[in-house]
C-alpha positions, 0 to 999 in steps of 0.5 A: 123477240127483236128489241129493233122492230118498233110495233103500235096499236090504236084504233085502226089495229097495228103499225109496222113504224120502223125495223122493216127489214128486221121482221122480214129476217125475222121471219125468213126461217119460221114465219112467225117472230114475237115484237113486243108493243108499247103499252100492250105486250107481247103479240105474234106477227106471221106471214101468211098469203094475204099479208102480215098478220098480227095474232094477238087475243086470238083475233088475225088484224092485219099489220099496216104500214105507214 
């Protein structure tokens, strides 16, 4: 888990606000990284052919950039 990555959740989905490079480094080895989302808990971010997705509670949602 990397505290330098800030992902938030709202009605539109998950948004990466800070730590783009840290997330890229975390994903470079296995293509997956666990990130703590404030007020939500831990989620798994995975790199797919379509882009980055957040796996949480059995759902796969895209990781949006602001």
